[in-house]
C-alpha positions, 0 to 999 in steps of 0.5 A: 513390935511389927516388921519394919523396913530399913536400908543399910550397908553390910559391914560384916557377915559371920557364918552361923551353922550350915547356911545362916549368917549373922550380919552387922549392918550400918543404918542411918536410923538405928546405927549399927544393928545385928541381923540374923539372915536364915539360909542366906548362904544358899544361892537359891535363897531370896536373901542371898544377893542382898546380904553380902559384904559391902552390899547396900540393901533394903531389909524387912526386919522383925525384932527378935524374941530376946530384946536384950540381944538386940538381934533382928531377923531378916524377913526380906531383903532387896539388893540396891548396890554394892562396893565389892568391885573394890577388890581391884587392888590390895591397896584398895581392899586394905583401905576399905577393910580399914574404914569398915573396921574403924566404923565397927569399932565406933560402937554405933549401936542403936543410935542414928548414924546418918552422917557416918553411913554417908561418909563411909559410902562416899569414901567407898565410892571414891575408891571404886571410881579409881580416880582418887588415891586410896591414901587420900581417901583414908586420910579424908575418912579419918579426919572427917569421921573423927569430927562426926564422932565429936573429936573435931580439932580446934583449927581456927588458929594457934591455941597458944598465940592466936596466929592463923597462918604460917609455914609449919604447925603442930596438930596435937593428936591427943587433945586436938590443939593447933600450935604454930611452930613457935608455940609448939617449940615452947611445949617441945612438940614437933610440927607435923603440918606444912601450909598445904597440909594445914589447909587440907586438914581445915578443908576436910574438917570444915567443908560441906559433905558434897565438896569433901574431896574438892581440894588439891594437895602437893605430894610433900604436903600429902605425906604430912596429911596422911601421917597426921590424919592417921595419928589423930584418928587412932589417938581416939580409938580404944583398941588397935585395928588389925587392918592397919597392920595389913596396910603397913605390910604393903610396900606402897605404905611402908616408908622404908620401902618408899625411901629405897625407891626414891 
């Protein structure tokens, strides 16, 4: 195969030997691909700037000789933008690492991932702007990514009786069913959404991409949204995420620490 040009976001860089790197790059056309970047750790190398973590770059790639390993070789790389200034706080870093690890765990290799890439970059951009609560960015990412990957919950109405609105609802994290308070009680399930949180879940899952963060939510409803989004997303993961442990180690994410402050 001939060389080809492709743009992608570097989600992982692994040191290999003295100066080489193996990259995991998320692309719209080919999903998650592995790229061998020879000598890219040397400051004077033409690949250095474009191959860093969270760099969005344009690559000229050459298919490797061993097609079974699906490894590409970086011939050229041009830096376009990056999200490395996300390190302004431990919380921002933690959410970014969580979203990256979540994306890496989706096994997106060799299949189009335009929606996944667009969502991840949009959420990283929101964190870099420092105008949106990282917890809210995390919840939006979890619910929307679940939908993109085929796990969209049934949100039109209660799956038991058909009621659309109410004070309290249960989003069943295992099968994606929405149950009103009455139907949830019959199945001995706890309600985890109030009106505000239910509106936010519906909005995040159903709105168009460019309006994804165009909603407001109260502090009380936001707490329910954050918990339900995380539980729903992790219910469809086949392994635990180490970055989540780091987030929970921060006092801002520890319910016990928060209750002491309150």
